[in-house]
PAMI-550699 format. One record per residue (C-alpha): residue number from 0; z, y, x. Coordinates in steps of 0.001 Angstrom, whole numbers, plus 524288, in hexadecimal, padded with zeros to 5 digits. Layout:
BEGIN
num->NUM, zz->Z, yy->Y, xx->X
...
***
This chain:
BEGIN
num->0, zz->85DF5, yy->DCA77, xx->1B0B4
num->1, zz->85E50, yy->DD088, xx->1A333
num->2, zz->8522F, yy->DD58A, xx->19C4F
num->3, zz->854A5, yy->DE1C8, xx->19453
num->4, zz->84E1F, yy->DEE05, xx->18F46
num->5, zz->84C9C, yy->DF9D3, xx->19824
num->6, zz->8506D, yy->E050D, xx->18F65
num->7, zz->8472F, yy->E0EF0, xx->194F3
num->8, zz->83B12, yy->E0748, xx->1985B
num->9, zz->831E2, yy->E0CCD, xx->18E19
num->10, zz->8254D, yy->E1399, xx->1921D
num->11, zz->81B58, yy->E1C7C, xx->18B5C
num->12, zz->811B1, yy->E1117, xx->18A6B
num->13, zz->81418, yy->E041C, xx->183F8
num->14, zz->81264, yy->DF749, xx->18AF8
num->15, zz->8052C, yy->DF5AE, xx->18445
num->16, zz->8007C, yy->E02CC, xx->18944
num->17, zz->80154, yy->E09D5, xx->17C28
num->18, zz->80628, yy->E17BF, xx->17E03
num->19, zz->812EB, yy->E1B42, xx->17784
num->20, zz->8130E, yy->E27FC, xx->17016
num->21, zz->8197B, yy->E3263, xx->1788C
num->22, zz->8208E, yy->E3CEB, xx->1710E
num->23, zz->82947, yy->E48B0, xx->17274
num->24, zz->83744, yy->E4B13, xx->16E6F
num->25, zz->834A8, yy->E4F10, xx->16020
num->26, zz->82E27, yy->E421F, xx->15CEB
num->27, zz->83920, yy->E3AB4, xx->16385
num->28, zz->843A3, yy->E4181, xx->15B78
num->29, zz->841E5, yy->E3734, xx->150EC
num->30, zz->844FC, yy->E2C47, xx->15A90
num->31, zz->85094, yy->E33F8, xx->15FCF
num->32, zz->85590, yy->E35AF, xx->151ED
num->33, zz->85438, yy->E2719, xx->14F5A
num->34, zz->85B3F, yy->E244F, xx->15C1F
num->35, zz->86639, yy->E2DE3, xx->158F7
num->36, zz->86873, yy->E27CC, xx->14B9C
num->37, zz->868EE, yy->E1A2D, xx->15189
num->38, zz->871FD, yy->E1E46, xx->15C8F
num->39, zz->87AEC, yy->E2514, xx->152E4
num->40, zz->87B00, yy->E1956, xx->149D0
num->41, zz->87E73, yy->E105C, xx->15514
num->42, zz->88931, yy->E197A, xx->159D5
num->43, zz->88F0E, yy->E19B0, xx->14C40
num->44, zz->88E31, yy->E0AD5, xx->14B57
num->45, zz->895A9, yy->E0937, xx->1581F
num->46, zz->8A107, yy->E117C, xx->15340
num->47, zz->8A06B, yy->E0C11, xx->1456E
num->48, zz->8A159, yy->DFE17, xx->14A58
num->49, zz->8AE4E, yy->E0133, xx->150E6
num->50, zz->8B4BA, yy->E0956, xx->1464F
num->51, zz->8AEBC, yy->E01BD, xx->13B05
num->52, zz->8B2D8, yy->DF4F6, xx->14127
num->53, zz->8C0B0, yy->DFA01, xx->142AC
num->54, zz->8C0E7, yy->DFE32, xx->13475
num->55, zz->8BDAC, yy->DF072, xx->12FA1
num->56, zz->8C7D9, yy->DEA4A, xx->1387E
num->57, zz->8C0C2, yy->DE631, xx->144E4
num->58, zz->8C967, yy->DE633, xx->150EE
num->59, zz->8C52E, yy->DEC42, xx->15DCA
num->60, zz->8C045, yy->DDF55, xx->1633D
num->61, zz->8B728, yy->DDD5C, xx->157A4
num->62, zz->8B1E0, yy->DEB2B, xx->15915
num->63, zz->8B014, yy->DE891, xx->1678F
num->64, zz->8A821, yy->DDC75, xx->1645B
num->65, zz->89F8B, yy->DE4BB, xx->15B89
num->66, zz->89D51, yy->DEDF4, xx->166E4
num->67, zz->899CA, yy->DE27E, xx->16F93
num->68, zz->8900F, yy->DDDA8, xx->16562
num->69, zz->8899C, yy->DEB13, xx->1651E
num->70, zz->88771, yy->DEB7A, xx->173CF
num->71, zz->882E6, yy->DDD5B, xx->17458
num->72, zz->87899, yy->DE162, xx->16A79
num->73, zz->87501, yy->DECE5, xx->17304
num->74, zz->873B0, yy->DE410, xx->17EDA
num->75, zz->86ADE, yy->DDAEA, xx->17737
num->76, zz->86267, yy->DE679, xx->1733D
num->77, zz->86075, yy->DEA1A, xx->1817F
num->78, zz->85A81, yy->DDCB8, xx->183C3
num->79, zz->85299, yy->DDBA9, xx->17742
num->80, zz->84D85, yy->DE928, xx->173C5
num->81, zz->84221, yy->DEA0A, xx->17D74
num->82, zz->83CA7, yy->DDD3A, xx->17848
num->83, zz->83E2C, yy->DE1CC, xx->16A27
num->84, zz->83763, yy->DEEC2, xx->16CD5
num->85, zz->82AF0, yy->DE884, xx->1721C
num->86, zz->825CE, yy->DE24E, xx->16598
num->87, zz->82C78, yy->DEB33, xx->15BA6
num->88, zz->82BB0, yy->DF8D7, xx->16177
num->89, zz->835DB, yy->E039E, xx->161DE
num->90, zz->834F4, yy->E083C, xx->153BE
num->91, zz->836E9, yy->DFACA, xx->14DBB
num->92, zz->841B6, yy->DF724, xx->1574B
num->93, zz->84924, yy->E03D0, xx->154C9
num->94, zz->847E3, yy->E0210, xx->14614
num->95, zz->84BE2, yy->DF3D3, xx->1467F
num->96, zz->857A8, yy->DF627, xx->14F39
num->97, zz->85C73, yy->E0219, xx->147AF
num->98, zz->85B95, yy->DFA06, xx->13B38
num->99, zz->86319, yy->DEF11, xx->141D7
num->100, zz->86DD1, yy->DF88F, xx->145BF
num->101, zz->86EC7, yy->DFDC4, xx->137D9
num->102, zz->86F90, yy->DEFFC, xx->1325E
num->103, zz->87A55, yy->DEC83, xx->13BF3
num->104, zz->88284, yy->DF7F0, xx->136F8
num->105, zz->87FC4, yy->DF37F, xx->12910
num->106, zz->88579, yy->DE627, xx->12C05
num->107, zz->891D7, yy->DECB2, xx->13100
num->108, zz->892EA, yy->DF47B, xx->1245C
num->109, zz->89175, yy->DE843, xx->11C06
num->110, zz->89AF8, yy->DDF58, xx->12322
num->111, zz->8A7F4, yy->DDFE9, xx->12A2A
num->112, zz->8A5A8, yy->DD2EC, xx->130E7
num->113, zz->8A76C, yy->DD419, xx->13FAC
num->114, zz->89C34, yy->DCA84, xx->14173
num->115, zz->892F4, yy->DD338, xx->139B4
num->116, zz->89767, yy->DDF25, xx->14145
num->117, zz->89599, yy->DD809, xx->14E3A
num->118, zz->88797, yy->DD44A, xx->14B02
num->119, zz->88510, yy->DE1F7, xx->145BB
num->120, zz->8899B, yy->DE869, xx->1525A
num->121, zz->8816E, yy->DDEDB, xx->15A4C
num->122, zz->87577, yy->DE29E, xx->15249
num->123, zz->87875, yy->DF124, xx->15336
num->124, zz->87A0F, yy->DF05C, xx->161F1
num->125, zz->86D0F, yy->DE973, xx->1632C
num->126, zz->86688, yy->DF32F, xx->15A13
num->127, zz->86B91, yy->DFF5D, xx->160CC
num->128, zz->86909, yy->DFA05, xx->16E6D
num->129, zz->85B01, yy->DF75A, xx->16A8F
num->130, zz->85996, yy->E0496, xx->163E9
num->131, zz->85E69, yy->E0B9A, xx->17018
num->132, zz->8547D, yy->E04B4, xx->178B6
num->133, zz->849B4, yy->E0740, xx->16ECD
num->134, zz->84CC6, yy->E15C4, xx->16E00
num->135, zz->84D29, yy->E1751, xx->17CB4
num->136, zz->84076, yy->E1007, xx->17ED6
num->137, zz->83A20, yy->E17D4, xx->173E2
num->138, zz->83E1D, yy->E250A, xx->1794B
num->139, zz->83A2F, yy->E2172, xx->18714
num->140, zz->82CAE, yy->E1D68, xx->1828F
num->141, zz->82A71, yy->E2863, xx->178C9
num->142, zz->82BD0, yy->E3410, xx->181E6
num->143, zz->828AB, yy->E378D, xx->18FEB
num->144, zz->831C7, yy->E3B90, xx->19AF7
num->145, zz->82F47, yy->E4A1A, xx->1991E
num->146, zz->834C7, yy->E49AA, xx->18B4D
num->147, zz->83F29, yy->E3F53, xx->18CFC
num->148, zz->849C2, yy->E48A4, xx->191A3
num->149, zz->84886, yy->E5115, xx->18573
num->150, zz->8486E, yy->E44EA, xx->17D10
num->151, zz->85536, yy->E4074, xx->182FA
num->152, zz->85B8F, yy->E4DBE, xx->180CC
num->153, zz->858E8, yy->E4C2A, xx->17244
num->154, zz->85D0C, yy->E3DFD, xx->172AE
num->155, zz->86A00, yy->E40F5, xx->1796D
num->156, zz->86DA1, yy->E4A51, xx->16E7E
num->157, zz->86991, yy->E40D5, xx->163D1
num->158, zz->870B6, yy->E3572, xx->16A11
num->159, zz->87D80, yy->E3C7B, xx->16C92
num->160, zz->87D63, yy->E432B, xx->15F60
num->161, zz->87AEF, yy->E36A9, xx->157CD
num->162, zz->884BC, yy->E2DD8, xx->15E9E
num->163, zz->88FAF, yy->E37DD, xx->15D57
num->164, zz->88C31, yy->E3D74, xx->15008
num->165, zz->88BF8, yy->E3073, xx->148D6
num->166, zz->89A08, yy->E2DC3, xx->14CA6
num->167, zz->89E53, yy->E3824, xx->142F5
num->168, zz->8986C, yy->E3081, xx->137B8
num->169, zz->8A47F, yy->E27E7, xx->138C8
num->170, zz->8AE18, yy->E31C0, xx->132FF
num->171, zz->8A405, yy->E35A5, xx->128B3
num->172, zz->8A16A, yy->E27F4, xx->1235E
num->173, zz->8ADB0, yy->E20FC, xx->12816
num->174, zz->8AECD, yy->E14BD, xx->13049
num->175, zz->8B1A7, yy->E0B34, xx->1254D
num->176, zz->8A8F0, yy->E077D, xx->11A09
num->177, zz->89A36, yy->E0648, xx->11A39
num->178, zz->89626, yy->E14A8, xx->11A12
num->179, zz->89654, yy->E16A6, xx->128C7
num->180, zz->88ED9, yy->E09EE, xx->12AE7
num->181, zz->88464, yy->E0E64, xx->12154
num->182, zz->88348, yy->E1B58, xx->12887
num->183, zz->88205, yy->E13EE, xx->1354A
num->184, zz->87709, yy->E0BAB, xx->12F92
num->185, zz->8705C, yy->E17E9, xx->12A6D
num->186, zz->87018, yy->E1DD2, xx->13810
num->187, zz->8694C, yy->E11E1, xx->13DA0
num->188, zz->85F9D, yy->E11E7, xx->1323F
num->189, zz->85D4B, yy->E2097, xx->13373
num->190, zz->8590B, yy->E1EB0, xx->14195
num->191, zz->84CD1, yy->E1800, xx->13C58
num->192, zz->84829, yy->E2406, xx->134E1
num->193, zz->84468, yy->E2CBF, xx->14078
num->194, zz->83E9F, yy->E20ED, xx->14748
num->195, zz->8353C, yy->E1E02, xx->13C37
num->196, zz->83084, yy->E2C2C, xx->13C82
num->197, zz->82D54, yy->E2B9E, xx->14AF4
num->198, zz->81F36, yy->E2A4E, xx->14F70
num->199, zz->822CA, yy->E2530, xx->15CE3
num->200, zz->81C41, yy->E18BA, xx->1614C
num->201, zz->822D9, yy->E0DB2, xx->168AC
num->202, zz->8248B, yy->E0EEE, xx->1775F
num->203, zz->824B6, yy->E0315, xx->1802C
num->204, zz->830E3, yy->DFAA1, xx->17EAF
num->205, zz->83AE8, yy->DFABF, xx->189AE
num->206, zz->837BB, yy->DF128, xx->19479
num->207, zz->84048, yy->DE597, xx->197EE
num->208, zz->84628, yy->DE55D, xx->1A571
num->209, zz->84E72, yy->DDBAF, xx->1ACFB
num->210, zz->85C68, yy->DDFD1, xx->1AFA3
num->211, zz->86505, yy->DD932, xx->1B9B9
num->212, zz->873A8, yy->DDB75, xx->1B929
num->213, zz->87488, yy->DD911, xx->1C7C9
num->214, zz->869FF, yy->DE33B, xx->1CA54
num->215, zz->870F5, yy->DED18, xx->1C197
num->216, zz->87D6E, yy->DEAF8, xx->1C950
num->217, zz->87668, yy->DEC8B, xx->1D652
num->218, zz->870F1, yy->DF9D7, xx->1D261
num->219, zz->87E45, yy->DFFA8, xx->1CF3F
num->220, zz->88ADE, yy->DF839, xx->1CCA6
num->221, zz->89150, yy->E04FD, xx->1C87D
num->222, zz->886FB, yy->E078F, xx->1BE29
num->223, zz->88787, yy->DF968, xx->1B998
num->224, zz->89640, yy->DF9D2, xx->1B7A4
num->225, zz->895EF, yy->E07C6, xx->1B264
num->226, zz->88C86, yy->E0443, xx->1A777
num->227, zz->89451, yy->DF7FA, xx->1A44A
num->228, zz->8A124, yy->DFFA5, xx->1A3A7
num->229, zz->89B41, yy->E0A73, xx->19B64
num->230, zz->89582, yy->E0068, xx->19213
num->231, zz->8A23E, yy->DF8E8, xx->190CE
num->232, zz->8A945, yy->E05AD, xx->18DE7
num->233, zz->89F0E, yy->E0C16, xx->1853E
num->234, zz->89C24, yy->DFFAD, xx->17DA5
num->235, zz->8AA94, yy->DFE56, xx->17AA6
num->236, zz->8ACBC, yy->E0CC2, xx->177E1
num->237, zz->8A1BF, yy->E0DE5, xx->16DF6
num->238, zz->8A526, yy->E0152, xx->166CA
num->239, zz->8B400, yy->E0071, xx->167F5
num->240, zz->8B7B6, yy->E0E7A, xx->16B66
num->241, zz->8B805, yy->E12CF, xx->15D24
num->242, zz->8C264, yy->E0861, xx->15AAB
num->243, zz->8CAD6, yy->E0EE5, xx->16503
num->244, zz->8C846, yy->E1C3F, xx->15ED8
num->245, zz->8CCA9, yy->E172A, xx->151A4
num->246, zz->8D8D6, yy->E110C, xx->1579C
num->247, zz->8DD9D, yy->E1E07, xx->15D21
num->248, zz->8DCF1, yy->E2431, xx->14F9E
num->249, zz->8CF68, yy->E2A27, xx->14EAB
num->250, zz->8C906, yy->E2A30, xx->14146
num->251, zz->8BA5B, yy->E2947, xx->13EDB
num->252, zz->8B7A7, yy->E3756, xx->1430F
num->253, zz->8BFFF, yy->E358E, xx->14F2B
num->254, zz->8B91F, yy->E28EC, xx->152E0
num->255, zz->8ABEE, yy->E2FA0, xx->15145
num->256, zz->8B05D, yy->E3AB9, xx->15A15
num->257, zz->8B606, yy->E3109, xx->163DC
num->258, zz->8A8E2, yy->E2A17, xx->1654F
num->259, zz->8A0A9, yy->E367D, xx->164FC
num->260, zz->8A907, yy->E3D37, xx->16F4E
num->261, zz->8A71F, yy->E321D, xx->178F3
num->262, zz->89854, yy->E31C7, xx->176E3
num->263, zz->896A4, yy->E4084, xx->17860
num->264, zz->89F2C, yy->E40F2, xx->1847F
num->265, zz->897D1, yy->E3592, xx->18A90
num->266, zz->88B0E, yy->E3CFA, xx->188DA
num->267, zz->89098, yy->E49C0, xx->18E4A
num->268, zz->89874, yy->E44DF, xx->199EF
num->269, zz->88CFB, yy->E3DB9, xx->1A00E
num->270, zz->88695, yy->E4AAD, xx->1A3BD
num->271, zz->8912B, yy->E4FFC, xx->1ACF8
num->272, zz->8940A, yy->E4251, xx->1B212
num->273, zz->88598, yy->E401A, xx->1B478
num->274, zz->88408, yy->E4D68, xx->1BAF9
num->275, zz->88F03, yy->E4A1A, xx->1C45E
num->276, zz->889A8, yy->E3C7D, xx->1C6E4
num->277, zz->87CC8, yy->E4252, xx->1CBB5
num->278, zz->88411, yy->E4A2C, xx->1D603
num->279, zz->88D87, yy->E402E, xx->1DB8D
num->280, zz->88F43, yy->E3196, xx->1DCCB
num->281, zz->88C5D, yy->E2D5F, xx->1CED6
num->282, zz->897E5, yy->E242C, xx->1CF58
num->283, zz->8A0D6, yy->E301A, xx->1CFD4
num->284, zz->89C3F, yy->E339A, xx->1C21D
num->285, zz->89E4D, yy->E2591, xx->1BDDC
num->286, zz->8AC2A, yy->E2604, xx->1C320
num->287, zz->8AEC2, yy->E3323, xx->1BC97
num->288, zz->8A9A9, yy->E2E7E, xx->1AF71
num->289, zz->8B0DD, yy->E2197, xx->1B020
num->290, zz->8BD96, yy->E2811, xx->1B433
num->291, zz->8BC61, yy->E3181, xx->1A8BF
num->292, zz->8B9EE, yy->E2637, xx->19F6C
num->293, zz->8C5B4, yy->E1EFF, xx->1A4EB
num->294, zz->8CE89, yy->E2ABD, xx->1A2C5
num->295, zz->8C940, yy->E2C8C, xx->19505
num->296, zz->8CBC8, yy->E1E1A, xx->19253
num->297, zz->8D9C7, yy->E1FA6, xx->196EB
num->298, zz->8DBA5, yy->E2B6B, xx->18E10
num->299, zz->8D5D9, yy->E247F, xx->1823F
num->300, zz->8DF85, yy->E193E, xx->18371
num->301, zz->8EA08, yy->E231E, xx->17F83
num->302, zz->8E1D7, yy->E2B8E, xx->17654
num->303, zz->8E4EC, yy->E2EB9, xx->1683E
num->304, zz->8DC45, yy->E3414, xx->15D79
num->305, zz->8DD88, yy->E41DD, xx->16304
num->306, zz->8D8A6, yy->E3E77, xx->17099
num->307, zz->8CFBD, yy->E32AC, xx->16EB0
num->308, zz->8C36B, yy->E3ACC, xx->16C69
num->309, zz->8C5F7, yy->E42E3, xx->17898
num->310, zz->8C7FE, yy->E3665, xx->18042
num->311, zz->8BB64, yy->E30A6, xx->17ABC
num->312, zz->8B3EE, yy->E3CD0, xx->17EF4
num->313, zz->8B82D, yy->E3B82, xx->18D15
num->314, zz->8B709, yy->E2CC2, xx->18CF5
num->315, zz->8A908, yy->E2D5F, xx->18825
num->316, zz->8A5ED, yy->E38A6, xx->19128
num->317, zz->8A9D7, yy->E3126, xx->19D52
num->318, zz->8A72E, yy->E2300, xx->1996A
num->319, zz->899B7, yy->E23BB, xx->19327
num->320, zz->8928B, yy->E2A77, xx->19E92
num->321, zz->89556, yy->E1E8A, xx->1A6FA
num->322, zz->88871, yy->E18C8, xx->1A26A
num->323, zz->87F13, yy->E23A4, xx->1A6C3
num->324, zz->886E0, yy->E2593, xx->1B355
num->325, zz->88636, yy->E170B, xx->1B67E
num->326, zz->877B9, yy->E1677, xx->1B376
num->327, zz->87513, yy->E224E, xx->1BC17
num->328, zz->87C83, yy->E1BCB, xx->1C72B
num->329, zz->8743B, yy->E0F80, xx->1C5EF
num->330, zz->8679E, yy->E1750, xx->1C5D1
num->331, zz->86BC2, yy->E1D9B, xx->1D2A9
num->332, zz->86A51, yy->E105F, xx->1D94D
num->333, zz->85E58, yy->E0B88, xx->1D1EF
num->334, zz->84FD4, yy->E0D8D, xx->1D3DB
num->335, zz->84827, yy->E13E6, xx->1C8BA
num->336, zz->8413C, yy->E071F, xx->1C5D5
num->337, zz->84EA5, yy->E00F3, xx->1C346
num->338, zz->85297, yy->E0A76, xx->1B893
num->339, zz->84CF6, yy->E0259, xx->1AD70
num->340, zz->85458, yy->DF63A, xx->1B1AF
num->341, zz->860DA, yy->DFE07, xx->1B38F
num->342, zz->85FDB, yy->E03D6, xx->1A5ED
num->343, zz->85DF1, yy->DF67A, xx->19FBE
num->344, zz->868E1, yy->DF0BE, xx->1A7E8
num->345, zz->87286, yy->DFB4B, xx->1A42D
num->346, zz->86F9B, yy->DF8CF, xx->195DB
num->347, zz->87307, yy->DEA7C, xx->197B9
num->348, zz->87F93, yy->DED9B, xx->19F2A
num->349, zz->883A5, yy->DF7B8, xx->19522
num->350, zz->88154, yy->DEF1A, xx->18942
num->351, zz->8880D, yy->DE341, xx->18F2B
num->352, zz->89409, yy->DEAE7, xx->1937E
num->353, zz->894C3, yy->DF29A, xx->186CA
num->354, zz->89540, yy->DE5BE, xx->17F65
num->355, zz->8A185, yy->DE1B4, xx->186D1
num->356, zz->8A8D1, yy->DEEAC, xx->185CB
num->357, zz->8ABEC, yy->DEEEB, xx->17737
num->358, zz->8B113, yy->DE0FE, xx->17725
num->359, zz->8BA12, yy->DE28E, xx->182F4
num->360, zz->8BF61, yy->DEFC9, xx->17EC6
num->361, zz->8C1E6, yy->DEB56, xx->170D0
num->362, zz->8C94D, yy->DDF4B, xx->17553
num->363, zz->8D1F4, yy->DE83E, xx->17D86
num->364, zz->8D429, yy->DF10B, xx->171BB
num->365, zz->8D884, yy->DE5A5, xx->16952
num->366, zz->8E183, yy->DE0A8, xx->173FB
num->367, zz->8E776, yy->DED6C, xx->178F6
num->368, zz->8E4BA, yy->DF7BE, xx->16EB5
num->369, zz->8D9FA, yy->E01DB, xx->16C72
num->370, zz->8DE0D, yy->E0A57, xx->177F3
num->371, zz->8DA4F, yy->DFF37, xx->18127
num->372, zz->8CC06, yy->E0278, xx->17E6D
num->373, zz->8CCB7, yy->E0D73, xx->1884E
num->374, zz->8D48D, yy->E04EB, xx->19181
num->375, zz->8C85C, yy->DFC52, xx->1915F
num->376, zz->8BF68, yy->E07C4, xx->19497
num->377, zz->8C8D4, yy->E0CD3, xx->19EE2
num->378, zz->8C926, yy->DFFA1, xx->1A5D3
num->379, zz->8BA49, yy->DFF14, xx->1A658
num->380, zz->8B922, yy->E0CF0, xx->1AB65
num->381, zz->8C3AA, yy->E0AFE, xx->1B59B
num->382, zz->8BCE7, yy->DFEBA, xx->1BA63
num->383, zz->8B00F, yy->E0619, xx->1BB70
num->384, zz->8B683, yy->E10E6, xx->1C36F
num->385, zz->8BB91, yy->E06DA, xx->1CD24
num->386, zz->8AE33, yy->E0064, xx->1CDD2
num->387, zz->8A72C, yy->E0D46, xx->1D076
num->388, zz->8B0F3, yy->E10E9, xx->1DB1B
num->389, zz->8AE8F, yy->E03CC, xx->1E19A
num->390, zz->89FC1, yy->E0545, xx->1E0C4
num->391, zz->8A08E, yy->E12C9, xx->1E6E2
num->392, zz->8A65B, yy->E0C68, xx->1F2E9
num->393, zz->89B91, yy->E022C, xx->1F333
num->394, zz->88F35, yy->E0A0B, xx->1F055
num->395, zz->88BB0, yy->E180A, xx->1F377
num->396, zz->8856A, yy->E20F1, xx->1E97A
num->397, zz->876CF, yy->E237A, xx->1EB0F
num->398, zz->872E2, yy->E310A, xx->1F00E
num->399, zz->87245, yy->E3B1C, xx->1E533
num->400, zz->86421, yy->E3E48, xx->1E87D
num->401, zz->86013, yy->E3038, xx->1E5AE
num->402, zz->86779, yy->E2E90, xx->1D8F9
num->403, zz->8629F, yy->E2F05, xx->1CAFA
num->404, zz->866C6, yy->E3AAE, xx->1C2D0
num->405, zz->8712B, yy->E37FC, xx->1B889
num->406, zz->86B52, yy->E3762, xx->1AADF
num->407, zz->873F9, yy->E3A3A, xx->19F32
num->408, zz->87179, yy->E2FFF, xx->194CE
num->409, zz->86F5E, yy->E3154, xx->1864E
num->410, zz->87AF6, yy->E2872, xx->18451
num->411, zz->883A3, yy->E21AF, xx->18E00
num->412, zz->87DCE, yy->E143C, xx->18C4D
num->413, zz->87159, yy->E0D80, xx->190C9
num->414, zz->86B48, yy->E0D11, xx->18348
num->415, zz->8665D, yy->E1AF7, xx->18446
num->416, zz->86982, yy->E1E7C, xx->19248
num->417, zz->85CCD, yy->E1A3A, xx->19899
num->418, zz->854A8, yy->E227B, xx->18F66
num->419, zz->85C01, yy->E2E6A, xx->1944A
num->420, zz->859E9, yy->E2ACC, xx->1A281
num->421, zz->84B3A, yy->E29E5, xx->1A06E
num->422, zz->84B3B, yy->E36C2, xx->1993B
num->423, zz->850E0, yy->E3DA5, xx->1A504
num->424, zz->8484A, yy->E3778, xx->1AF6A
***
């Protein structure tokens, strides 16, 4: 049994009975702005680690290890953040973690030592994982259900705009030298400004729940494996994918477009895939998405600079929705009182699998060349297709009338996904 933070277990009253200030969307804009700046800064750091590491001579395996360090930090944050929030409160925790993230980028600017970069990525992963949980708990506790849907509409725009827009700072400031690292630090520091202007009080911290891996598997093996596959792919793509993009001849602007195209497509494709999943066996949508990702992987193994961005668009569009589709499938078999445990469990599965993906894929790239990155993703997706086909023979789909409605997520990962689900229920 693992004890971890439930990402959406904040309520309008604190554990001591003190009411938390409820507020509308205008007052929450400051928190959304802080969140967008932090998300953008983290998205830039993920890409910068790969291309900046390549520029100073790191091989793919070293960059993969940096990606692993980041997700290990994120996993640690899932375990530690609820306990940190209790004595310190949301404002202090957000400020402390955003400062930690900025400092970690500063260390990377000052040193080319792989040991310094490894520790820096570990710290940044911990900081951003904790920030994500803090933001979600804060938003859940600071507004009621009637306003949460509108809040998430604003948040979706801010999230998608920040994580894609910051990528284009790379061609402006370059990927070598200290300028881009300073800009990255400034984004993390700037996230503190709106926060300090906010008058919101602290909601209750997220509760700790017990998560059993065996219980998670018993609810839905397909969802369990789907989240693990998505994490192993997405963790590798975001940390090592830019190395592939550089290897096929893309410059800084091309790498930025490569990453942004995959993120935008992942956000867009989940809507038609989710719509279809609500009207048929949800595993059909999983098969469709995974087959599309497999074909895109095959195409990207032969891509050049002219076609890599197109391939990334379709790869992201089909691969990234695997997380919300898998989660929806699990919820179809779970009782409402199990949703908190499922959310916490999926965070653990995602972080653990994402930590493995960058290391394995980078070792393959060093051994067989950059194009083998998408051989790695294709093997995982093909294996998942075979697993889903087998499970369809073993277990029938629940009746449509008894299933949970698909909920499109802010981003295709558990860090912000559960906030969206609660906004729509």
